[in-house]
Backbone as XML, in Angstrom:
<?xml version="1.0"?>
<chain id="A" units="angstrom">
  <residue number="1" name="MET">
    <atom name="N" x="-29.568" y="244.920" z="19.612"/>
    <atom name="CA" x="-30.736" y="244.346" z="19.506"/>
    <atom name="C" x="-31.652" y="244.875" z="20.706"/>
  </residue>
  <residue number="2" name="LYS">
    <atom name="N" x="-32.814" y="245.490" z="20.713"/>
    <atom name="CA" x="-33.433" y="246.307" z="21.557"/>
    <atom name="C" x="-34.509" y="245.216" z="22.181"/>
  </residue>
  <residue number="3" name="SER">
    <atom name="N" x="-34.873" y="244.169" z="21.411"/>
    <atom name="CA" x="-35.989" y="243.153" z="21.750"/>
    <atom name="C" x="-35.645" y="241.933" z="21.286"/>
  </residue>
  <residue number="4" name="ASN">
    <atom name="N" x="-36.265" y="240.888" z="22.017"/>
    <atom name="CA" x="-36.003" y="239.350" z="21.615"/>
    <atom name="C" x="-37.379" y="238.776" z="21.842"/>
  </residue>
  <residue number="5" name="LYS">
    <atom name="N" x="-38.191" y="237.866" z="20.942"/>
    <atom name="CA" x="-39.104" y="237.140" z="21.027"/>
    <atom name="C" x="-38.742" y="235.658" z="20.522"/>
  </residue>
  <residue number="6" name="LEU">
    <atom name="N" x="-39.023" y="234.648" z="21.348"/>
    <atom name="CA" x="-38.773" y="233.403" z="21.189"/>
    <atom name="C" x="-40.154" y="232.547" z="21.667"/>
  </residue>
  <residue number="7" name="THR">
    <atom name="N" x="-40.213" y="231.427" z="20.899"/>
    <atom name="CA" x="-41.461" y="230.692" z="21.090"/>
    <atom name="C" x="-41.072" y="229.142" z="21.060"/>
  </residue>
  <residue number="8" name="VAL">
    <atom name="N" x="-41.591" y="228.332" z="22.091"/>
    <atom name="CA" x="-41.681" y="226.813" z="21.858"/>
    <atom name="C" x="-42.730" y="226.064" z="22.366"/>
  </residue>
  <residue number="9" name="TRP">
    <atom name="N" x="-42.912" y="225.310" z="21.694"/>
    <atom name="CA" x="-44.132" y="224.386" z="22.276"/>
    <atom name="C" x="-43.646" y="223.253" z="23.138"/>
  </residue>
  <residue number="10" name="ILE">
    <atom name="N" x="-44.060" y="222.942" z="24.293"/>
    <atom name="CA" x="-44.006" y="222.289" z="25.341"/>
    <atom name="C" x="-45.230" y="221.185" z="25.447"/>
  </residue>
  <residue number="11" name="ASN">
    <atom name="N" x="-44.760" y="219.629" z="25.526"/>
    <atom name="CA" x="-45.696" y="218.858" z="25.581"/>
    <atom name="C" x="-46.230" y="218.623" z="27.006"/>
  </residue>
  <residue number="12" name="LYS">
    <atom name="N" x="-46.806" y="219.429" z="27.690"/>
    <atom name="CA" x="-47.278" y="219.459" z="28.980"/>
    <atom name="C" x="-48.434" y="220.555" z="29.089"/>
  </residue>
  <residue number="13" name="PRO">
    <atom name="N" x="-49.312" y="220.299" z="30.169"/>
    <atom name="CA" x="-50.575" y="221.393" z="30.254"/>
    <atom name="C" x="-50.029" y="222.623" z="30.688"/>
  </residue>
  <residue number="14" name="VAL">
    <atom name="N" x="-50.630" y="223.696" z="30.265"/>
    <atom name="CA" x="-50.086" y="225.222" z="30.629"/>
    <atom name="C" x="-49.882" y="225.294" z="32.225"/>
  </residue>
  <residue number="15" name="ASP">
    <atom name="N" x="-50.708" y="224.616" z="33.087"/>
    <atom name="CA" x="-50.635" y="225.008" z="34.421"/>
    <atom name="C" x="-49.438" y="224.452" z="35.017"/>
  </residue>
  <residue number="16" name="GLU">
    <atom name="N" x="-48.852" y="223.244" z="34.195"/>
    <atom name="CA" x="-47.575" y="222.756" z="34.845"/>
    <atom name="C" x="-46.578" y="223.563" z="34.362"/>
  </residue>
  <residue number="17" name="ILE">
    <atom name="N" x="-46.575" y="224.247" z="33.406"/>
    <atom name="CA" x="-45.635" y="225.005" z="32.876"/>
    <atom name="C" x="-45.384" y="226.571" z="33.500"/>
  </residue>
  <residue number="18" name="PHE">
    <atom name="N" x="-46.703" y="226.847" z="33.688"/>
    <atom name="CA" x="-46.634" y="228.107" z="34.718"/>
    <atom name="C" x="-46.108" y="228.105" z="35.635"/>
  </residue>
  <residue number="19" name="ARG">
    <atom name="N" x="-46.665" y="226.924" z="36.669"/>
    <atom name="CA" x="-46.137" y="226.494" z="38.153"/>
    <atom name="C" x="-44.591" y="226.605" z="37.871"/>
  </residue>
  <residue number="20" name="PHE">
    <atom name="N" x="-43.992" y="225.688" z="37.120"/>
    <atom name="CA" x="-42.738" y="225.594" z="36.973"/>
    <atom name="C" x="-41.805" y="226.679" z="36.766"/>
  </residue>
  <residue number="21" name="CYS">
    <atom name="N" x="-42.362" y="227.791" z="35.928"/>
    <atom name="CA" x="-41.531" y="228.935" z="35.432"/>
    <atom name="C" x="-41.570" y="229.994" z="36.612"/>
  </residue>
  <residue number="22" name="ILE">
    <atom name="N" x="-42.579" y="229.909" z="37.550"/>
    <atom name="CA" x="-42.600" y="231.015" z="38.286"/>
    <atom name="C" x="-42.099" y="230.556" z="39.899"/>
  </residue>
  <residue number="23" name="THR">
    <atom name="N" x="-41.747" y="229.271" z="39.875"/>
    <atom name="CA" x="-41.327" y="228.661" z="41.431"/>
    <atom name="C" x="-39.735" y="228.441" z="41.340"/>
  </residue>
  <residue number="24" name="PRO">
    <atom name="N" x="-39.393" y="229.378" z="42.303"/>
    <atom name="CA" x="-37.846" y="229.376" z="42.487"/>
    <atom name="C" x="-37.535" y="227.808" z="43.291"/>
  </residue>
  <residue number="25" name="PRO">
    <atom name="N" x="-36.223" y="227.405" z="43.066"/>
    <atom name="CA" x="-35.194" y="227.905" z="42.369"/>
    <atom name="C" x="-35.124" y="227.177" z="40.930"/>
  </residue>
  <residue number="26" name="ASN">
    <atom name="N" x="-36.453" y="227.098" z="39.984"/>
    <atom name="CA" x="-36.376" y="226.497" z="38.778"/>
    <atom name="C" x="-35.696" y="227.198" z="37.807"/>
  </residue>
  <residue number="27" name="SER">
    <atom name="N" x="-35.445" y="228.395" z="37.962"/>
    <atom name="CA" x="-34.543" y="229.039" z="36.835"/>
    <atom name="C" x="-33.220" y="228.348" z="36.503"/>
  </residue>
  <residue number="28" name="THR">
    <atom name="N" x="-32.663" y="227.897" z="37.631"/>
    <atom name="CA" x="-31.402" y="227.405" z="37.812"/>
    <atom name="C" x="-31.202" y="226.377" z="36.990"/>
  </residue>
  <residue number="29" name="ARG">
    <atom name="N" x="-32.442" y="225.663" z="36.589"/>
    <atom name="CA" x="-32.345" y="224.222" z="35.746"/>
    <atom name="C" x="-32.196" y="224.736" z="34.207"/>
  </residue>
  <residue number="30" name="TRP">
    <atom name="N" x="-32.881" y="225.862" z="33.953"/>
    <atom name="CA" x="-32.767" y="225.968" z="32.278"/>
    <atom name="C" x="-32.086" y="227.222" z="31.942"/>
  </residue>
  <residue number="31" name="ILE">
    <atom name="N" x="-31.844" y="228.348" z="32.798"/>
    <atom name="CA" x="-31.238" y="229.404" z="32.339"/>
    <atom name="C" x="-29.576" y="229.299" z="32.612"/>
  </residue>
  <residue number="32" name="PRO">
    <atom name="N" x="-28.775" y="229.239" z="31.588"/>
    <atom name="CA" x="-27.331" y="228.970" z="32.258"/>
    <atom name="C" x="-26.693" y="229.857" z="33.104"/>
  </residue>
  <residue number="33" name="SER">
    <atom name="N" x="-27.247" y="231.174" z="32.932"/>
    <atom name="CA" x="-26.520" y="232.319" z="33.511"/>
    <atom name="C" x="-26.752" y="232.312" z="34.778"/>
  </residue>
  <residue number="34" name="VAL">
    <atom name="N" x="-28.047" y="231.693" z="35.430"/>
    <atom name="CA" x="-28.550" y="231.765" z="36.612"/>
    <atom name="C" x="-28.073" y="230.586" z="37.778"/>
  </residue>
  <residue number="35" name="THR">
    <atom name="N" x="-27.492" y="231.019" z="38.790"/>
    <atom name="CA" x="-27.114" y="229.734" z="39.764"/>
    <atom name="C" x="-27.754" y="229.758" z="41.078"/>
  </residue>
  <residue number="36" name="LYS">
    <atom name="N" x="-28.618" y="230.949" z="41.248"/>
    <atom name="CA" x="-29.322" y="230.927" z="42.452"/>
    <atom name="C" x="-30.479" y="231.924" z="42.204"/>
  </residue>
  <residue number="37" name="GLU">
    <atom name="N" x="-31.643" y="231.612" z="42.682"/>
    <atom name="CA" x="-32.701" y="232.193" z="42.631"/>
    <atom name="C" x="-33.872" y="232.235" z="43.764"/>
  </residue>
  <residue number="38" name="GLU">
    <atom name="N" x="-33.966" y="233.178" z="44.308"/>
    <atom name="CA" x="-35.053" y="233.379" z="45.581"/>
    <atom name="C" x="-36.067" y="234.244" z="45.110"/>
  </residue>
  <residue number="39" name="THR">
    <atom name="N" x="-37.149" y="234.325" z="45.869"/>
    <atom name="CA" x="-38.279" y="235.429" z="45.701"/>
    <atom name="C" x="-38.344" y="235.862" z="47.152"/>
  </residue>
  <residue number="40" name="SER">
    <atom name="N" x="-38.892" y="237.102" z="47.260"/>
    <atom name="CA" x="-39.286" y="237.736" z="48.452"/>
    <atom name="C" x="-40.509" y="237.165" z="49.248"/>
  </residue>
  <residue number="41" name="GLU">
    <atom name="N" x="-41.423" y="236.351" z="48.542"/>
    <atom name="CA" x="-42.322" y="235.936" z="48.963"/>
    <atom name="C" x="-42.689" y="234.844" z="48.096"/>
  </residue>
  <residue number="42" name="PHE">
    <atom name="N" x="-43.753" y="233.812" z="48.304"/>
    <atom name="CA" x="-44.393" y="232.664" z="47.537"/>
    <atom name="C" x="-45.686" y="232.186" z="48.149"/>
  </residue>
  <residue number="43" name="PRO">
    <atom name="N" x="-46.754" y="232.298" z="47.367"/>
    <atom name="CA" x="-46.655" y="232.452" z="46.091"/>
    <atom name="C" x="-46.735" y="234.006" z="45.692"/>
  </residue>
  <residue number="44" name="ILE">
    <atom name="N" x="-46.007" y="234.064" z="44.233"/>
    <atom name="CA" x="-45.850" y="235.353" z="43.946"/>
    <atom name="C" x="-47.123" y="236.138" z="43.455"/>
  </residue>
  <residue number="45" name="ARG">
    <atom name="N" x="-46.661" y="237.625" z="43.606"/>
    <atom name="CA" x="-47.874" y="238.382" z="43.248"/>
    <atom name="C" x="-47.177" y="239.830" z="42.553"/>
  </residue>
  <residue number="46" name="ILE">
    <atom name="N" x="-47.927" y="240.896" z="42.130"/>
    <atom name="CA" x="-47.270" y="241.770" z="41.550"/>
    <atom name="C" x="-46.576" y="242.732" z="42.914"/>
  </residue>
  <residue number="47" name="GLY">
    <atom name="N" x="-45.260" y="242.951" z="42.613"/>
    <atom name="CA" x="-44.524" y="243.405" z="43.570"/>
    <atom name="C" x="-43.395" y="242.513" z="44.342"/>
  </residue>
  <residue number="48" name="THR">
    <atom name="N" x="-43.650" y="241.112" z="43.808"/>
    <atom name="CA" x="-42.782" y="240.007" z="44.407"/>
    <atom name="C" x="-41.222" y="240.386" z="43.893"/>
  </residue>
  <residue number="49" name="VAL">
    <atom name="N" x="-40.263" y="240.409" z="44.405"/>
    <atom name="CA" x="-38.843" y="240.555" z="43.964"/>
    <atom name="C" x="-38.252" y="239.281" z="44.037"/>
  </residue>
  <residue number="50" name="TYR">
    <atom name="N" x="-37.733" y="238.854" z="42.769"/>
    <atom name="CA" x="-36.922" y="237.794" z="42.394"/>
    <atom name="C" x="-35.510" y="238.228" z="42.400"/>
  </residue>
  <residue number="51" name="THR">
    <atom name="N" x="-34.684" y="237.534" z="43.393"/>
    <atom name="CA" x="-32.886" y="237.838" z="43.518"/>
    <atom name="C" x="-32.643" y="236.675" z="42.610"/>
  </residue>
  <residue number="52" name="LEU">
    <atom name="N" x="-31.734" y="236.980" z="41.891"/>
    <atom name="CA" x="-30.886" y="236.035" z="40.976"/>
    <atom name="C" x="-29.395" y="236.335" z="41.033"/>
  </residue>
  <residue number="53" name="GLN">
    <atom name="N" x="-28.492" y="235.161" z="41.103"/>
    <atom name="CA" x="-27.122" y="235.284" z="41.064"/>
    <atom name="C" x="-26.722" y="234.513" z="39.778"/>
  </residue>
  <residue number="54" name="ASN">
    <atom name="N" x="-25.817" y="235.244" z="39.246"/>
    <atom name="CA" x="-25.155" y="234.714" z="38.126"/>
    <atom name="C" x="-24.038" y="233.793" z="38.284"/>
  </residue>
  <residue number="55" name="LYS">
    <atom name="N" x="-23.310" y="233.261" z="37.409"/>
    <atom name="CA" x="-22.061" y="232.494" z="37.277"/>
    <atom name="C" x="-20.987" y="233.046" z="37.804"/>
  </residue>
  <residue number="56" name="ASN">
    <atom name="N" x="-21.012" y="234.531" z="37.741"/>
    <atom name="CA" x="-19.963" y="235.267" z="38.144"/>
    <atom name="C" x="-19.848" y="235.844" z="39.622"/>
  </residue>
  <residue number="57" name="GLY">
    <atom name="N" x="-21.138" y="235.527" z="40.358"/>
    <atom name="CA" x="-21.484" y="235.685" z="41.705"/>
    <atom name="C" x="-22.412" y="236.988" z="41.709"/>
  </residue>
  <residue number="58" name="ASN">
    <atom name="N" x="-22.583" y="237.397" z="40.643"/>
    <atom name="CA" x="-23.215" y="238.859" z="40.987"/>
    <atom name="C" x="-24.754" y="238.736" z="40.946"/>
  </residue>
  <residue number="59" name="PHE">
    <atom name="N" x="-25.377" y="239.646" z="41.555"/>
    <atom name="CA" x="-26.627" y="239.577" z="41.859"/>
    <atom name="C" x="-27.540" y="240.616" z="41.145"/>
  </residue>
  <residue number="60" name="SER">
    <atom name="N" x="-28.868" y="240.372" z="40.752"/>
    <atom name="CA" x="-29.751" y="241.112" z="40.179"/>
    <atom name="C" x="-31.023" y="240.970" z="40.653"/>
  </residue>
  <residue number="61" name="GLU">
    <atom name="N" x="-31.903" y="241.896" z="40.451"/>
    <atom name="CA" x="-33.257" y="241.830" z="41.080"/>
    <atom name="C" x="-34.380" y="242.158" z="39.954"/>
  </residue>
  <residue number="62" name="VAL">
    <atom name="N" x="-35.359" y="241.315" z="39.879"/>
    <atom name="CA" x="-36.676" y="241.678" z="39.013"/>
    <atom name="C" x="-37.859" y="241.747" z="39.821"/>
  </residue>
  <residue number="63" name="THR">
    <atom name="N" x="-38.651" y="242.658" z="39.510"/>
    <atom name="CA" x="-40.030" y="242.697" z="40.094"/>
    <atom name="C" x="-41.172" y="242.226" z="39.301"/>
  </residue>
  <residue number="64" name="VAL">
    <atom name="N" x="-41.896" y="241.579" z="39.606"/>
    <atom name="CA" x="-43.111" y="241.262" z="39.091"/>
    <atom name="C" x="-44.226" y="242.310" z="38.980"/>
  </residue>
  <residue number="65" name="THR">
    <atom name="N" x="-44.236" y="242.846" z="37.349"/>
    <atom name="CA" x="-45.141" y="244.029" z="37.380"/>
    <atom name="C" x="-46.463" y="243.370" z="36.823"/>
  </residue>
  <residue number="66" name="GLY">
    <atom name="N" x="-46.660" y="242.168" z="36.335"/>
    <atom name="CA" x="-48.008" y="241.712" z="35.902"/>
    <atom name="C" x="-48.084" y="240.424" z="36.048"/>
  </residue>
  <residue number="67" name="ILE">
    <atom name="N" x="-49.147" y="239.681" z="36.338"/>
    <atom name="CA" x="-49.336" y="238.113" z="36.226"/>
    <atom name="C" x="-50.906" y="237.617" z="36.358"/>
  </residue>
  <residue number="68" name="LYS">
    <atom name="N" x="-50.974" y="236.794" z="35.514"/>
    <atom name="CA" x="-52.373" y="236.218" z="35.613"/>
    <atom name="C" x="-51.987" y="234.673" z="35.229"/>
  </residue>
  <residue number="69" name="LYS">
    <atom name="N" x="-52.779" y="234.002" z="36.357"/>
    <atom name="CA" x="-52.430" y="232.471" z="36.401"/>
    <atom name="C" x="-52.533" y="231.652" z="34.861"/>
  </residue>
  <residue number="70" name="ASN">
    <atom name="N" x="-51.917" y="231.177" z="34.733"/>
    <atom name="CA" x="-51.796" y="230.231" z="33.327"/>
    <atom name="C" x="-51.869" y="230.949" z="31.945"/>
  </residue>
  <residue number="71" name="GLU">
    <atom name="N" x="-51.629" y="232.312" z="31.965"/>
    <atom name="CA" x="-51.410" y="233.139" z="30.970"/>
    <atom name="C" x="-50.108" y="234.063" z="30.847"/>
  </residue>
  <residue number="72" name="PHE">
    <atom name="N" x="-49.869" y="234.608" z="31.728"/>
    <atom name="CA" x="-48.587" y="235.435" z="31.670"/>
    <atom name="C" x="-48.078" y="235.898" z="33.024"/>
  </residue>
  <residue number="73" name="VAL">
    <atom name="N" x="-46.741" y="236.024" z="33.022"/>
    <atom name="CA" x="-46.026" y="236.751" z="34.153"/>
    <atom name="C" x="-44.946" y="237.831" z="33.618"/>
  </residue>
  <residue number="74" name="GLU">
    <atom name="N" x="-44.893" y="239.092" z="34.158"/>
    <atom name="CA" x="-44.075" y="240.044" z="33.298"/>
    <atom name="C" x="-43.145" y="240.508" z="34.790"/>
  </residue>
  <residue number="75" name="TRP">
    <atom name="N" x="-41.844" y="240.963" z="34.494"/>
    <atom name="CA" x="-40.884" y="241.209" z="35.400"/>
    <atom name="C" x="-40.405" y="242.778" z="34.826"/>
  </residue>
  <residue number="76" name="ILE">
    <atom name="N" x="-39.770" y="243.499" z="35.764"/>
    <atom name="CA" x="-38.836" y="244.436" z="35.329"/>
    <atom name="C" x="-37.486" y="244.843" z="36.196"/>
  </residue>
  <residue number="77" name="SER">
    <atom name="N" x="-36.629" y="245.145" z="35.805"/>
    <atom name="CA" x="-35.254" y="244.985" z="36.471"/>
    <atom name="C" x="-35.427" y="246.305" z="37.457"/>
  </residue>
  <residue number="78" name="LYS">
    <atom name="N" x="-34.706" y="246.167" z="38.326"/>
    <atom name="CA" x="-34.613" y="247.175" z="39.472"/>
    <atom name="C" x="-34.190" y="248.710" z="38.948"/>
  </residue>
  <residue number="79" name="ASP">
    <atom name="N" x="-33.396" y="248.854" z="37.694"/>
    <atom name="CA" x="-33.413" y="249.986" z="37.099"/>
    <atom name="C" x="-34.374" y="250.388" z="36.046"/>
  </residue>
  <residue number="80" name="LYS">
    <atom name="N" x="-35.355" y="249.636" z="36.115"/>
    <atom name="CA" x="-36.682" y="249.931" z="35.254"/>
    <atom name="C" x="-36.089" y="249.907" z="33.649"/>
  </residue>
  <residue number="81" name="ASN">
    <atom name="N" x="-35.005" y="249.199" z="33.306"/>
    <atom name="CA" x="-34.374" y="249.341" z="31.783"/>
    <atom name="C" x="-35.057" y="248.136" z="31.106"/>
  </residue>
  <residue number="82" name="TYR">
    <atom name="N" x="-34.756" y="246.866" z="31.946"/>
    <atom name="CA" x="-34.866" y="245.569" z="31.331"/>
    <atom name="C" x="-36.326" y="244.997" z="31.721"/>
  </residue>
  <residue number="83" name="HIS">
    <atom name="N" x="-36.785" y="244.553" z="30.740"/>
    <atom name="CA" x="-38.121" y="243.965" z="30.720"/>
    <atom name="C" x="-38.273" y="242.405" z="30.375"/>
  </residue>
  <residue number="84" name="CYS">
    <atom name="N" x="-39.013" y="241.522" z="31.074"/>
    <atom name="CA" x="-39.101" y="240.387" z="30.492"/>
    <atom name="C" x="-40.534" y="239.727" z="30.742"/>
  </residue>
  <residue number="85" name="ARG">
    <atom name="N" x="-41.271" y="239.087" z="29.734"/>
    <atom name="CA" x="-42.562" y="238.501" z="29.728"/>
    <atom name="C" x="-42.571" y="236.891" z="29.272"/>
  </residue>
  <residue number="86" name="TYR">
    <atom name="N" x="-43.115" y="236.063" z="30.106"/>
    <atom name="CA" x="-43.287" y="234.972" z="29.571"/>
    <atom name="C" x="-44.941" y="234.978" z="29.286"/>
  </residue>
  <residue number="87" name="LEU">
    <atom name="N" x="-45.472" y="234.417" z="28.186"/>
    <atom name="CA" x="-46.649" y="233.993" z="27.900"/>
    <atom name="C" x="-46.964" y="232.358" z="27.765"/>
  </residue>
  <residue number="88" name="PHE">
    <atom name="N" x="-48.168" y="232.211" z="28.155"/>
    <atom name="CA" x="-48.538" y="230.861" z="28.204"/>
    <atom name="C" x="-49.923" y="230.716" z="27.372"/>
  </residue>
  <residue number="89" name="LYS">
    <atom name="N" x="-49.718" y="229.838" z="26.546"/>
    <atom name="CA" x="-50.982" y="229.486" z="25.597"/>
    <atom name="C" x="-51.277" y="227.919" z="25.400"/>
  </residue>
  <residue number="90" name="PRO">
    <atom name="N" x="-52.546" y="227.413" z="25.925"/>
    <atom name="CA" x="-52.652" y="225.774" z="25.805"/>
    <atom name="C" x="-53.023" y="225.687" z="24.133"/>
  </residue>
  <residue number="91" name="LEU">
    <atom name="N" x="-52.460" y="224.679" z="23.907"/>
    <atom name="CA" x="-52.674" y="224.319" z="22.242"/>
    <atom name="C" x="-53.589" y="223.167" z="22.285"/>
  </residue>
  <residue number="92" name="ASP">
    <atom name="N" x="-53.465" y="222.271" z="23.069"/>
    <atom name="CA" x="-54.626" y="221.281" z="23.633"/>
    <atom name="C" x="-54.427" y="220.958" z="25.004"/>
  </residue>
  <residue number="93" name="ARG">
    <atom name="N" x="-54.751" y="219.584" z="25.473"/>
    <atom name="CA" x="-54.980" y="219.206" z="26.877"/>
    <atom name="C" x="-53.359" y="219.162" z="27.310"/>
  </residue>
  <residue number="94" name="ASN">
    <atom name="N" x="-52.539" y="218.738" z="26.500"/>
    <atom name="CA" x="-51.211" y="218.311" z="27.024"/>
    <atom name="C" x="-50.189" y="218.983" z="26.301"/>
  </residue>
  <residue number="95" name="THR">
    <atom name="N" x="-50.488" y="220.028" z="25.456"/>
    <atom name="CA" x="-49.441" y="220.896" z="24.459"/>
    <atom name="C" x="-49.630" y="222.283" z="24.885"/>
  </residue>
  <residue number="96" name="SER">
    <atom name="N" x="-48.731" y="223.028" z="25.072"/>
    <atom name="CA" x="-48.743" y="224.268" z="25.288"/>
    <atom name="C" x="-47.904" y="225.472" z="24.529"/>
  </residue>
  <residue number="97" name="GLU">
    <atom name="N" x="-47.918" y="226.465" z="24.252"/>
    <atom name="CA" x="-47.017" y="227.362" z="23.559"/>
    <atom name="C" x="-46.324" y="228.267" z="24.681"/>
  </residue>
  <residue number="98" name="PHE">
    <atom name="N" x="-44.978" y="228.281" z="24.803"/>
    <atom name="CA" x="-44.504" y="229.109" z="25.680"/>
    <atom name="C" x="-43.584" y="230.498" z="24.759"/>
  </residue>
  <residue number="99" name="GLU">
    <atom name="N" x="-44.023" y="231.615" z="25.241"/>
    <atom name="CA" x="-43.441" y="232.581" z="24.315"/>
    <atom name="C" x="-42.570" y="233.287" z="25.580"/>
  </residue>
  <residue number="100" name="TYR">
    <atom name="N" x="-41.290" y="233.572" z="25.001"/>
    <atom name="CA" x="-40.409" y="234.571" z="25.875"/>
    <atom name="C" x="-40.159" y="235.556" z="25.221"/>
  </residue>
  <residue number="101" name="TYR">
    <atom name="N" x="-40.373" y="236.917" z="25.741"/>
    <atom name="CA" x="-40.300" y="238.120" z="25.221"/>
    <atom name="C" x="-39.375" y="238.984" z="26.315"/>
  </residue>
  <residue number="102" name="GLU">
    <atom name="N" x="-38.354" y="239.617" z="25.634"/>
    <atom name="CA" x="-37.514" y="240.549" z="26.685"/>
    <atom name="C" x="-37.325" y="241.741" z="25.812"/>
  </residue>
  <residue number="103" name="TRP">
    <atom name="N" x="-37.065" y="242.764" z="26.385"/>
    <atom name="CA" x="-36.862" y="244.158" z="25.604"/>
    <atom name="C" x="-36.131" y="245.089" z="26.742"/>
  </residue>
  <residue number="104" name="ILE">
    <atom name="N" x="-35.500" y="245.967" z="26.154"/>
    <atom name="CA" x="-34.967" y="247.024" z="27.001"/>
    <atom name="C" x="-35.109" y="248.342" z="26.517"/>
  </residue>
  <residue number="105" name="GLU">
    <atom name="N" x="-35.001" y="249.312" z="27.327"/>
    <atom name="CA" x="-35.674" y="250.836" z="27.286"/>
    <atom name="C" x="-34.506" y="251.372" z="26.469"/>
  </residue>
  <residue number="106" name="LYS">
    <atom name="N" x="-33.381" y="251.387" z="27.035"/>
    <atom name="CA" x="-32.036" y="251.917" z="26.314"/>
    <atom name="C" x="-31.045" y="251.130" z="26.313"/>
  </residue>
  <residue number="107" name="GLY">
    <atom name="N" x="-30.267" y="251.229" z="25.265"/>
    <atom name="CA" x="-29.054" y="250.420" z="24.925"/>
    <atom name="C" x="-29.287" y="249.320" z="24.349"/>
  </residue>
  <residue number="108" name="GLU">
    <atom name="N" x="-28.594" y="248.291" z="24.596"/>
    <atom name="CA" x="-28.947" y="247.022" z="23.842"/>
    <atom name="C" x="-29.050" y="245.650" z="24.772"/>
  </residue>
  <residue number="109" name="LEU">
    <atom name="N" x="-29.834" y="244.595" z="24.504"/>
    <atom name="CA" x="-29.785" y="243.646" z="25.181"/>
    <atom name="C" x="-28.203" y="242.957" z="25.263"/>
  </residue>
  <residue number="110" name="GLU">
    <atom name="N" x="-27.666" y="242.831" z="26.312"/>
    <atom name="CA" x="-26.242" y="242.289" z="26.566"/>
    <atom name="C" x="-26.298" y="240.904" z="26.206"/>
  </residue>
  <residue number="111" name="GLU">
    <atom name="N" x="-27.108" y="239.836" z="26.633"/>
    <atom name="CA" x="-27.007" y="238.554" z="26.612"/>
    <atom name="C" x="-28.477" y="238.031" z="26.262"/>
  </residue>
  <residue number="112" name="PRO">
    <atom name="N" x="-28.998" y="238.441" z="25.004"/>
    <atom name="CA" x="-30.211" y="237.903" z="24.599"/>
    <atom name="C" x="-30.274" y="236.331" z="24.649"/>
  </residue>
  <residue number="113" name="PHE">
    <atom name="N" x="-31.667" y="235.789" z="25.049"/>
    <atom name="CA" x="-31.899" y="234.354" z="25.123"/>
    <atom name="C" x="-31.863" y="234.011" z="23.806"/>
  </residue>
  <residue number="114" name="THR">
    <atom name="N" x="-31.518" y="232.691" z="23.722"/>
    <atom name="CA" x="-31.440" y="231.863" z="22.541"/>
    <atom name="C" x="-32.583" y="230.947" z="22.527"/>
  </residue>
  <residue number="115" name="ILE">
    <atom name="N" x="-32.848" y="230.419" z="21.278"/>
    <atom name="CA" x="-33.823" y="229.071" z="21.046"/>
    <atom name="C" x="-33.106" y="227.958" z="21.795"/>
  </residue>
  <residue number="116" name="ASP">
    <atom name="N" x="-31.801" y="227.685" z="21.886"/>
    <atom name="CA" x="-31.390" y="226.683" z="22.587"/>
    <atom name="C" x="-31.799" y="226.857" z="24.271"/>
  </residue>
  <residue number="117" name="ILE">
    <atom name="N" x="-31.689" y="228.162" z="24.824"/>
    <atom name="CA" x="-32.342" y="228.139" z="26.091"/>
    <atom name="C" x="-33.998" y="227.499" z="26.382"/>
  </residue>
  <residue number="118" name="LEU">
    <atom name="N" x="-34.692" y="228.046" z="25.226"/>
    <atom name="CA" x="-35.902" y="227.594" z="25.483"/>
    <atom name="C" x="-36.012" y="226.175" z="25.287"/>
  </residue>
  <residue number="119" name="GLU">
    <atom name="N" x="-35.403" y="225.551" z="24.501"/>
    <atom name="CA" x="-35.373" y="224.035" z="24.054"/>
    <atom name="C" x="-34.599" y="223.427" z="25.400"/>
  </residue>
  <residue number="120" name="LYS">
    <atom name="N" x="-33.898" y="224.031" z="26.235"/>
    <atom name="CA" x="-33.571" y="223.301" z="27.475"/>
    <atom name="C" x="-34.732" y="223.438" z="28.370"/>
  </residue>
  <residue number="121" name="LEU">
    <atom name="N" x="-35.550" y="224.365" z="28.511"/>
    <atom name="CA" x="-36.799" y="224.664" z="29.287"/>
    <atom name="C" x="-37.790" y="223.464" z="28.893"/>
  </residue>
  <residue number="122" name="LYS">
    <atom name="N" x="-37.928" y="223.523" z="27.699"/>
    <atom name="CA" x="-38.875" y="222.189" z="27.005"/>
    <atom name="C" x="-38.230" y="220.867" z="27.693"/>
  </residue>
  <residue number="123" name="ARG">
    <atom name="N" x="-37.190" y="220.478" z="27.527"/>
    <atom name="CA" x="-36.506" y="219.193" z="28.135"/>
    <atom name="C" x="-36.972" y="219.177" z="29.571"/>
  </residue>
  <residue number="124" name="VAL">
    <atom name="N" x="-36.578" y="219.907" z="30.114"/>
    <atom name="CA" x="-36.637" y="220.004" z="31.788"/>
    <atom name="C" x="-38.073" y="219.772" z="32.145"/>
  </residue>
  <residue number="125" name="ILE">
    <atom name="N" x="-38.763" y="220.467" z="31.650"/>
    <atom name="CA" x="-40.247" y="220.639" z="31.979"/>
    <atom name="C" x="-40.857" y="219.277" z="31.635"/>
  </residue>
  <residue number="126" name="GLU">
    <atom name="N" x="-40.613" y="218.845" z="30.373"/>
    <atom name="CA" x="-41.087" y="217.486" z="29.634"/>
    <atom name="C" x="-40.617" y="216.284" z="30.649"/>
  </residue>
  <residue number="127" name="GLN">
    <atom name="N" x="-39.333" y="216.366" z="31.113"/>
    <atom name="CA" x="-38.685" y="215.025" z="31.791"/>
    <atom name="C" x="-39.375" y="215.425" z="33.410"/>
  </residue>
  <residue number="128" name="THR">
    <atom name="N" x="-39.726" y="216.537" z="33.770"/>
    <atom name="CA" x="-40.400" y="216.578" z="35.139"/>
    <atom name="C" x="-41.763" y="215.593" z="35.270"/>
  </residue>
  <residue number="129" name="GLY">
    <atom name="N" x="-41.691" y="214.899" z="36.348"/>
    <atom name="CA" x="-42.766" y="214.050" z="36.573"/>
    <atom name="C" x="-42.848" y="212.650" z="35.941"/>
  </residue>
  <residue number="130" name="LYS">
    <atom name="N" x="-41.726" y="212.523" z="35.178"/>
    <atom name="CA" x="-41.644" y="211.030" z="34.576"/>
    <atom name="C" x="-40.805" y="209.971" z="35.420"/>
  </residue>
</chain>
């Protein structure tokens, strides 16, 4: 598989979902393979580097290549092969669509996201603030 696109509806306003998704260490709360997340700066902008540690203790880096508040954020891996984009779309005042899109230039996605991972994101965000 060279690309993977998944979508979930979340019962929260788009600005809450956007803030949650770009703020470290929140990835550790919903992405099973991530145990540590840090950024080179906050608030993030184009060029901000996210350093992620996986459950095996290995580190990887992704750099923000595009961002528009409450609309999208996009990253690229250090070797420029892996890309990831989050799209945020309001459906009404309290419901939003979150699209996760990942793709690779060469080879195959080693561990593509599943809908279960996005369902966990949905649960975590919907429980935040209750």
